[in-house]
N, C-alpha and C positions, 0 to 999 in steps of 0.2 A: 673119173669120179674121185672126189676127195673126201677125206674124213670130216664129218660134220661136227662143228662146235658152234656155240653162240657167244656173244659178248660177255654174258654173265659167267659162263664157264671160264673164259679166258681171264676175267677179273678174279674169280675165285682162286684160280691156280697161279695167278700172278705171272702169266706167260709173256705178254708183250711188255714193251717199255724200254725203248732204247736209252732213255735218260733216267731210268729207275735202277739204282744200284743193285737192288735185290731181285730184279725180275729174272725169269729164266732166259729170256732173250739176251739180257746183258751178261749173263754167265758165260754164254758161248761167243759173244761178240768180241773176239780178239783178232779181227781181220786187219790186214795191212792196208787195204784200199777202201775208198768210198764205194766203189762198185761192188766189192766183196760184201760190205755191210748191207747193201741193197739186195744182193742175192740172198744173203742170210735172212733178211727180213721177209723176202718173198717165200722162202722155204717154211718159215714159221707160220705164215698165213695159210698154207695149204698142205697139211699133213696128208699122207697117202692112204689109200684104201685097197691097194693091190699088193699081195704078198711078194711077188717077184720084184716089183719096183722098190719096195721097202728093203728087201734083202740085198738088192743090187746097190742101192745107195749106201747101206750099212757096210757092205764089203769094200767100197771105195774108201770110206773113212778108215776102216781097219787096215787097208793097204798103206795109206799115208802114215798111219800111226806106227805100224810095224817097221816101216822103212825110215822113220824119222825124217821125212822130207822137209826141207827148209824152203821158205819162200824165196824165189830167185831174183827178185828185184828190190832195190832199196827205195825208200820213200822219196828221196830227192830226185832220183832218176825218173820215177813214176810220175811225179808232179810235172817234170819237164816234158815228158811224153804227152801227158794228158793236156797240158797247156798248148803244145804244138798242134796236136790233132784237133783242138777246138777252133783253130784258125781256119781261114778260107784260102782257096787257091783258084787258079784259072780253070775253066771248063775243058780246056784242051792245052796241048803243049805250048801253043802260041800265046794263049791267054796267060799261062803260068809264066812264060818268059817275059811278057810285057809287064806283069805285076812285079816280078822280082827285079827286073832292070829298073823299074820306076823307084823301088825301095832303095836300090843301090845308089842311084843318083841322089835321092833325098838324103841318104846317109852322108854322102860327100858334101852336100850343101848345108845340112842342118844338124848333123851329128846325132840324129835320132837312133841310129844303129838298128833299124828294123831289119835290114838285110842280114846283119850279124846275128840277130835273134833267130831268123829263119835258118841260117846255117847251123847255129848251135842246136836248134830243134831237130834238124836232120841228123846231126852227129849223135844226139841223145837217142833218136829213134834207131839208129844203126846199132848202138851199144845195147839198147833194150831188146831189139830183135835177135841179136847175137846171143844174149843171155838166155832168152826163151828157147832159141834153137838148141843151145847146149843143154838146157834143162830137160826138154822133152826127148832129146837124143839119149840122155842118161837114164831116163825112166824106162824100166822094162814094162811098166804099164799095169800088169795084172788085170784086175777088174776095170782099170782105167784105160786099158789098152786101145779101145776104140777111139777115144779122144786123143790119145797120144799119136796114133797113126794119122788121124786127121790133121793134127798140127805138123807132123813131119812132112806129110804130103804137101801141105800148104807152103811150107818153107822151101821145099825142093822144086815145086812146079810153078810157082807164081813169080811175078816180077820182083817180089821182095828178096828173092835169092840173090839178085844182082847187087844188092846193097851190102851183104854180109862181108865181102872181102875188104870193105872200107873200114872195118873195125880198127880202132886205134888211131885213125887219122885225126889230126888237129885242125885241118882246114880242107876245104873242097874248092875246086875250080868253079867258076861261074856256070859253066856248062853242066857240071854235075849237080850243082845246087838246083838248077832249073829242072833237070831230068828227075832227080830224086824227089823233089817236092811234088812234081806231077805224079810220080808213082805213089807216093805215100798219101797224099791228100786228095787224089782224084782216081787214078787208075786202080789202086788196091784198097779203096775205101771200104768196101764190103768185107774183104778179107781181114782188114785190120779191126773192124767191128767184131768179127768172129774171134780174132786173137784176144782182144780185150775181154770179151765175154768169157772165154775159156780161162783167162788169167783170173778173173774175178771168181769164177766157180772153183778154181784150184785154190785160191786164197781161202775160201770157205772150208774146203776139205782139209787143208793143212791146219787151219786155226782150230777147227772143231776137234780134230784128231789130237792136237796138243792139249786141249782142255781135258779130253777123255783120259789121256795118259797121266796128266798131272793130278786129276781128281780120282783116278782109279775107277772110272766108270766102265761099264760093260756094254756089249751090243746084244740086243734082243733078237730072237729068231722068230720070224713070222711064218704062219702057214695059212692057206686060204680057209675062209669060214666054211664049215660043213655042218649040215643039220645034225643035231645030236652030239656034235663034237666041239662045241664052243668051249674055249678055255682061256684063262689068263693065269700064268704061273710066274710069280715074282718071288725070288728068294732073297731075303735080306735087302729090301728096298729102304732107302732113306731119303730125307729131303735134301736136295742138292744145294740149297741156299741156307741151311741151318748148321752153323759150326758145331761139330761134335755130335751130329744127329745120331740117334739110336736106330739101328736097323730092325725091321720086322718083316715077316714073310706074309704073302697073301696069295691064296690059290682059290680060284673059282672055276667051275666047269658046269656041264649040263646037269649033273646030279646034285651039285651044291652051288647054286648060282647066286646066292645072296649071303653076304656077311653082315650079321647084326652085331653092332658094336656099342658097348656101354662102358662107363667109367666116369669118374669125377671130372669137374672142370680142371683144366691145366694138366690132366693126366696124359694127354697126347693124342686124343681122338682126331682133332682137326688136322694136326700135322701129319698123322698117318694117312688120312684120307687124301690130303693134298699130295703127299708123296706118291701114293698110288696113282692118282689122276695125272700127275706130271709124268710119271714113268710111262703110262699108257699113251699120253700125247707124244712124248719124244720118240717112243718106239714106233709109232705110226709115221714119224718123219724119217725113220731110219737113223736117228741120232743116238749117241751113247746115252745110257741110262744109269742113274745112281742106284745100283743094286749089285748083287753078286751073280745073279743069273735071271734070265727072263725068256719065256717062250709064250707065244700067244696066237690065237686065231684072229684074223683081221676083223676089226669092228667097223660098223658103218659110221659111228660117231660117239660122242660123249656129252652128257649134260650133268652139271653139278648144281647143287643148291646149298651153298655154304654160308654166303654172306648176302642173302637176298634183302635188298633195302625196301622200305616202304616207298610209296610214290605220292607225295603230297599234291603234286600238280594234277594227278588223276583222281585224287581223293581216296587212294588205296591205303588201308592200314597195313601194318606189317603182316598180320595174319592173312589178309586177303591177297597180298602180294605172294605169300607162300602158296596159297591155294591155286592162284593162277599159274605159278611156276610148275606145280605138280600136274596141273591140267595139261599144260603144254608138253611136258615130258610124257604124260600118258598118251597123248595124241601120237607122238613119235613112236613110242613103244607099240601102240596098237596098229601102226602102219606096217608092222611086220619087219621092222629093222632090228638088227642085232646091235645093241647099244650098251655102253657103260654108263651107269647111273649112280651118282653119289649124292646122298642126302644127309646133311649134318643137322641133327636136332629137328626132325620133322615137327611142324606145327608148334613151335615154341612160342608163337605169338598169341596163343589162346589159353584157356584154363586147362588145368591138369586132366579133368574128366574128358573133355573134348579131345585133347591132345592124345590121351590114351586110346580112345575109341578110333580116332582117325589114323593114328600110327599103326594100330593092329590091322584095320581094314585095308588101308592103302598098301602097306608092306606085304600083306598076304596076297593081295590081288596082283601086285607087280611081280612077285616071285614066281607066279604061275607061268610067266613068259620065260621059258628056259633058254631062249636065244639071246637073252640079255643078262648082263652081270650087274649086280647091285651091291653097294655098301650103304647101309642105313645106320645112323647113330642116334642115340636118344639117352636122356637122363631117366626116362620113365622105365625102370627095370621091370615093372609089372607087365608092360607090353611085351618085353622079351620073354618073360615066363609064360605068357599066354601063347605066343608064337612058337615057343619051344615045344609045347604040347601038341600044336596043330600041324606044324610043318616039318617035314623030314629033309627038305632040300636047303635048309639054312644052316650056316655056321655061326655059332654064338661065341664071341670073343670079347675080352674086356681089357682095359688098362687098370691095373691095381693101384691102390693107394696104401702106403705103408706109414703107420703112425710111429713117430719117434718122440716119446714124452708128450703126447697129445698134439704134436706138430706133424701135419701130413707131409709126406715125401712121395716122390713118384719114380717108378722104375723105368717107365716108357717102354716096357716090354709086354707084348700081348700075351694073354693067357686064355685058355679055353674056359668058356662058361659065361655067366652073366654077373656083372658087378653088383655087389650089395653095399657099396660104399655110400654112406650117408653122413658126410662130414661137414656139410654146409654150416650147420649151427655151431659146430666146433670151431670153425674158422671165424665165424661172427663173434663168438664169445672170446676167442683169443685176441681179436682186434678191439674188443670192448666197445662194440658199436652201440649196444643198448645203453651202456653207462655214459657214453659220450652224449647220446641224445638226451638222456635224463640230467646231464650235467654232473653226474657222480664222478666221472673220470677226472674232471677238472679239480676236484677237491682232494684227490688221493695221489 
């Protein structure tokens, strides 16, 4: 079973995007191989929902980071190997011999050098396999020990072992070219697929570990979900793609399962919620997290509502799109799942009175499900004041605004309580919007 998210959540948190420079995927995509990039993409598509699997993957990243393991194969050699393996060979030794002899004759007659290309490919494969054999023999393995042993056994027991003594050769006899090509592209075809897959996976472990070390990310600790003990503890989480991001802490548990967040525009609410959501997502992948410390009980999934668009094709207004989003989340929560839910500015598509009533009613109803963890933000501070009187299981925090000669500035540091910042008109006056509309600003 995997951790459940939907397209909207992935977009809100900017998770996917191989060609998006600021996506979370792109942050970790420092792989050396095309196959490694594909493995990384597959991992991003399926976060885990099993504590043992999460911690196991995390421990492998930590092993590669602690040992500063370097990728064993250069790009040029790998390209030669992949090109060679993509070619065809005979179905048996006789077929291989016929094909290679035919190419050798053609080389002599036409100078196509196809035979030389096969020989060069075999020599590249020998160097490639030798490097991998050395690499896995040097690894003590740690949490990667099972894979290391599989690779050692493969090199020691299969026909691939017979090629290793040829390392360093500059040329091969015709007989050896035929025999080795048969071994590599027919007899050991499945073994080499396994070798390549392990190499691609190792590429991911090495690359992600290097990102974690360079960015000073940490590894979260997962525990199985238990009724009444649901918790997410993140100390000093920050957005991994925001330069100089300010860190804040977020703790939710069975007794306090909802964070109610207020603050002015630009004060840091959305960035904080995205930071929290990204940390939860990466932690369920077993990946390093942008924080100082994190521990969590495994969740069934996560839904966000941060940038919900209207749908003109369906005839949905922004408000109705918000309502449908909340309804969908409500169905998931009501199904008995333990979910992480993040709502930014609930019901901002309607009037203030309806938004107040809806925010209070929906937030209070959601919070009663103690198996789920919520972050809800709003500009309507009156809704927070009402909920503060009604609900004991909510944490009320805000991002403050500091005035410096009537100019608002932001600390981006969470404080306890409910914001009372009402500086919208102050900013409008500072920018002289009304004067511009009236044409006064043009005369002064």
